[in-house]
N, C-alpha and C positions, 0 to 999 in steps of 0.2 A: 347680458346676464347681470344681475344685481349684485353688487359688492358692499362690502362694509369698511372700505378704506376711505380715509379722509385726507383732503389736502393739508389742512390744518385743523387742529383740534386743542382748544384750551378749556380742559375739562378739570372740574373741582368737585369730587365725589366724597360724600361723608355718611354714607348709608350706615347705620348702627353705631355712629359716634356721637350721637347727642349733641350736634352743633347748635345749640340754642342762641337765638338773636331775638331778644325780646319775648314776643308772643309767638314766634315761628321756630320750626325746626327747620334747617337748611340740610337737604339731602344731595342736591346735585345743581350746579351753575356752570354755564360755559359759553364757549363760541365754537361752533363746528362749521368749516367750509368742507363741502362733500365733493367727491368725486363723481363723474357722470355714472347714474344708474345706483348711487350709495344707497342703502337701507338699512334701517335698524333691525328689521325682522320683527314679527308680530310679538308683543309680550303685554301682560297685564300690568296696569299702572299701578305701582304701590304708594305713589304720593301724587298730589297736584302738581300739574305742570303748565307752565306758562311759556309759549314759543312765540318768538318774534322774528320775522324773516327779514334779513339784511339785502338779500339779493337772490337772483335766481327763482325757479319754480319747482314745484314737486307736489306730490299727492300724500296728504296727511291722512290716515285712517283712524278713524275712532269709531270703534264697535263696528257697525254695518254701514257706516256712513263715510264717503271719500270727500275731502276737502282740498280743491286746487288752491295752493298757496303761492303767493309771490311777493315782491318787495313791499314792505310796510304792513303787511298782515300779521294778525295775531290770532293765536289758537289756544283754548284752554282744554286740558283733559283732566278728568277727574279720577279719583282713586277708584280701583276695580274695573275701569274700562280697558278694553283691549286697543292696543295703539301700535301703529307702525308708520314709518316714514319712507317715502321711496322719492329720490331725488330725480329731476329730469336729466336726459342725456345730454341736451343741448346747452342749456342753462342751468348748470347744477346749483344746489341750494347752498346759501351760508345763513345760519340763523343763530340767535341767542336763545337759550333756555334756562329756565329756573324751575327747580323741583323742590317741593316744600310741604310741610304739614303744620297744622296748629298745634300748640302746646296744650295739653289737656290737663286739668279741667279749664275750661275758658272762664274767667271771672269778670272780664271787660265786656259790656254790651255791645260796644262797636266792633270789637274782635268776632263777637258771636255772629252780628250781622255778617261781616265779611264771610265767614265760614259758611253761613246759610247761603250766601250768594253762590260761592264756589260749589256747594253740594246740589243746588236746585236750578241754576240758571240755564236755559234751555238754549240759548243762543251760545255757540262756543267759538264762532269765527267772527272776525272784525276787519274790516279793509281800512287801510291808510291809518293806522295806529302810530303815526312816526313820532309821538311824543315819547314813546318808550324807548327809543334808541339810545338817547343821551344818557338815560338813567342806568340802562344796562352797562353801557361804557364806564360809567363812574363806579359802580359796584365792582365790576371786573378790575378795574384799576386799583381798588383797594387790596384785592386779593394779592396783586403784584407789589403794592407799596408795603403792605404788612407792618405798619408802625403802631405805636402805642394808641393811635386814635382810630385804626382801621375796623375794628369790631364795632365801635359804636357807629360809624359812618356805614358800615354793611347793613347793620340793623335799620337805619335810616332809610337807605336806598331800597332795601326789601321792602320796607313799609311803603315807600313811595311807589314802587311798582305794584304792589298788590292792591293798594288803594286807588291807584290810577287805573288799574284794569277794571275795577268795580265801578268807577266813574265812567269809563269809556262804554262799557256795556250798559249800564243803567242811565247813562245820558244826564248824569246829575250836571246842574248848572252851579257856577260859582263866579265870583268876581275878582278881577285882578285890580290891585291898587296901582294908580298911575301917578307920576310926579306932578302932573297937573292939578291932583286933588280928586279929580273925578274917578269913578269906578266904571269898569269896563266888564260886560258878562260875557262868558265863554262856557263852552261845554266841551266834554270828551277830551280833556286836556289834563296833563300833570302838573301839580305845582312844583315849584323849586323846593330842595330840601329845607331851605330856611322858612319858606312859606308853610311847609308841612309842619315843622317842629312848632312854630308859633301856633298854628291852628290846634295842634294836639295839646298843647299847654294851656290854652284858653278854654279847651273843652273839659279840662280835668276838673 
């Protein structure tokens, strides 16, 4: 029988609290370790949601489609879609999640491009998106630290996750700077926070 109990849940919910981080409104972010058969029960998605599976398996329902998710998988859910998660009985799920929206009106062309991607991208599941795990852990660490720089870093890590998801699904290529002086081309990976900030400053 499905349950909605969790073995561990580090949940930060800010619905209606206007938690603004740069161009984004943060509604929910957390780490959920499910019991066998756990489910969220079907609900209409109020914000954009990014989910990254740390371990286990489960069924993620988006409207009329079921996605089987396992370690390293990434899933996107848009506003207005019907959504449910049911954890496996044998290997229960553990996953990170980020629920957010865009601050309106959007005045930055790049942020508008990101919103358009989240509104229209047809592919919602991606396998082996392991580059997201470290960034999720860093942003969750800042909620625990909660020092004078935490809000600034939370914004940077949210930006890194959201931009990284865009690159993963659109398979955008970029080059890493190497100490040898050569550049090496990669795809579908996230940049470090330092790389990201430097790039954003250069694009201004």
